[in-house]
C-alpha positions in Angstrom: -20.1 -7.8 -14.8 -21.7 -4.4 -14.6 -25.2 -6.0 -14.9 -24.4 -8.4 -12.1 -23.2 -5.6 -9.9 -26.5 -3.8 -10.4 -28.8 -6.7 -9.7 -31.8 -6.1 -7.5 -34.9 -8.0 -6.6 -37.7 -5.6 -7.5 -40.7 -7.7 -8.7 -42.2 -7.6 -5.2 -42.9 -11.3 -5.4 -41.6 -14.0 -3.1 -40.5 -17.6 -3.3 -41.6 -19.7 -0.4 -40.5 -23.2 0.2 -43.1 -25.0 2.2 -42.8 -28.6 3.5 -43.6 -31.0 0.6 -43.1 -28.4 -2.1 -40.5 -29.1 -4.8 -38.3 -26.3 -3.3 -38.4 -27.6 0.3 -35.3 -29.8 -0.1 -33.5 -27.5 -2.5 -33.6 -24.3 -0.6 -31.5 -25.4 2.5 -28.8 -26.8 0.2 -28.7 -23.7 -2.1 -28.6 -21.2 0.8 -24.8 -21.5 1.4 -24.1 -21.2 -2.3 -26.3 -18.1 -2.5 -24.5 -16.5 0.4 -21.1 -17.3 -1.1 -22.3 -15.8 -4.4 -23.6 -12.6 -2.8 -20.3 -12.2 -0.8 -18.3 -12.6 -4.0 -20.5 -10.3 -5.9 -20.4 -7.5 -3.3 -16.6 -7.8 -3.0 -16.2 -7.7 -6.8 -18.2 -4.5 -7.3 -17.4 -1.0 -6.5 -20.0 1.7 -6.0 -19.7 2.5 -9.7 -20.8 -1.0 -10.8 -17.3 -1.7 -12.1 -15.4 -4.8 -10.9 -12.8 -4.1 -8.3 -9.5 -5.7 -9.4 -5.9 -5.2 -8.7 -3.4 -4.7 -11.5 -2.1 -8.3 -11.6 -4.8 -10.2 -9.6 -2.3 -11.5 -7.1 -2.7 -15.0 -5.6 -4.9 -15.3 -2.6 -4.7 -17.4 0.6 -6.8 -18.0 3.7 -5.7 -17.1 7.2 -7.4 -19.0 10.1 -6.8 -18.8 13.8 -6.7 -21.7 16.3 -9.8 -21.8 18.5 -11.7 -19.3 16.4 -14.1 -19.3 13.5 -12.6 -16.1 12.2 -10.9 -16.2 8.8 -9.4 -13.7 6.4 -9.2 -14.0 2.6 -5.9 -12.3 1.9 -3.8 -11.3 -1.1 -0.2 -12.6 -1.0 2.7 -10.2 -1.1 5.9 -12.4 -1.3 8.2 -10.3 -3.4 10.0 -7.1 -2.4 7.9 -5.0 -4.9 4.6 -6.5 -3.6 5.6 -6.0 0.1 6.7 -2.4 -0.6 3.4 -1.6 -2.4 1.2 -3.5 0.1 -2.3 -2.0 0.4 -1.2 1.6 -0.4 -3.5 3.5 -2.7 -6.6 1.5 -1.8 -9.6 3.5 -0.9 -11.4 0.5 0.7 -11.0 -3.0 2.0 -13.9 -5.4 2.1 -14.7 -7.0 5.5 -12.7 -10.2 6.2 -10.1 -9.5 3.6 -6.5 -8.3 3.7 -3.0 -9.0 2.7 -0.3 -11.4 4.0 3.3 -10.4 3.7 5.6 -13.4 3.4 9.4 -13.7 3.8 11.5 -16.9 3.3 13.4 -16.2 6.5 12.5 -14.4 9.7 13.0 -10.6 9.5 13.1 -7.6 11.9 11.2 -5.2 9.6 8.8 -2.4 10.4 5.7 -1.3 8.5 4.6 2.2 7.8 1.4 3.7 6.3 2.8 6.2 3.7 0.3 6.7 1.0 -2.1 4.2 2.5 -5.6 5.7 2.5 -7.4 3.5 5.0 -6.6 2.5 8.6 -5.4 -1.1 9.0 -4.6 -3.6 11.7 -1.5 -5.8 11.4 -0.5 -9.0 13.1 3.1 -10.1 13.1 3.5 -13.9 13.1 6.6 -15.7 14.2 7.7 -19.3 14.8 4.9 -21.9 14.9 2.4 -19.3 13.7 2.3 -17.5 17.0 1.2 -13.9 16.9 4.0 -11.8 18.3 2.3 -8.4 18.1 -0.8 -6.6 16.8 -0.8 -2.9 15.9 -3.4 -0.5 14.8 -2.0 1.6 11.9 -3.4 5.0 10.7 -2.9 6.5 7.3 0.0 8.9 6.8 0.4 11.4 4.0 3.7 13.0 4.7 7.0 12.1 6.3 7.9 11.4 9.0 5.4 8.5 9.3 5.2 6.3 12.3 6.5 2.8 12.0 5.0 -0.4 13.4 6.9 -3.6 14.2 7.2 -6.7 16.4 9.3 -7.4 19.5 11.2 -10.1 17.6 11.8 -11.6 14.1 8.7 -12.7 12.1 8.2 -14.4 8.8 4.6 -13.4 8.2 2.6 -10.2 8.7 -1.2 -10.1 8.1 -3.0 -6.8 7.4 -6.7 -6.5 7.8 -9.3 -3.7 8.2 -8.7 -1.6 11.3 -10.0 -3.3 14.4 -10.5 -6.7 12.8 -8.3 -8.7 15.2 -9.9 -7.1 18.3 -13.4 -7.5 16.9 -12.7 -11.2 16.3 -11.0 -11.8 19.7 -7.6 -12.6 18.1 -4.8 -11.6 20.4 -1.0 -11.8 20.9 -0.1 -15.4 21.6 -2.8 -16.9 19.4 -1.8 -19.2 16.6 -2.5 -18.3 12.9 -2.3 -20.7 9.9 -1.8 -19.3 6.4 -2.8 -21.6 3.6 -0.5 -20.2 0.8 -1.2 -21.0 -2.8 
């Protein structure tokens, strides 16, 4: 993986697909695959060239929003231990990624940022996938840390990089869908 993380195009040459050339029909079809590969590769590598993994490689899900092209690839936290750990201790979070916190029944819980190193946004999701509240959360090193919650019970909460919901025009009242594994 280290070799993959350090790939660079340094020969100075170029590959051009001109109409009628053998590459002309191939390039447009391969472009989406190349983009996906580059996104995966950049999300899989840290600055040191080592793969970035979590201790147990948790299951992932996709969060989408009605009326928007925005989507988040999220880790799933559906046990008490996973929800308590959350994204604490992480020094970075790639763009368009995050964590979804899942409860079997609606809860009236709050979040805090104790030992979380990066600022995050959180959307609290209630019945029918409707977003009840969005909060901008800042790191906290020592008690007492502020808490963040929703105005009513929720069964999902989605954390993303700070400012992600606003940057993608996602607001309270919008509807989110989480495709859980």
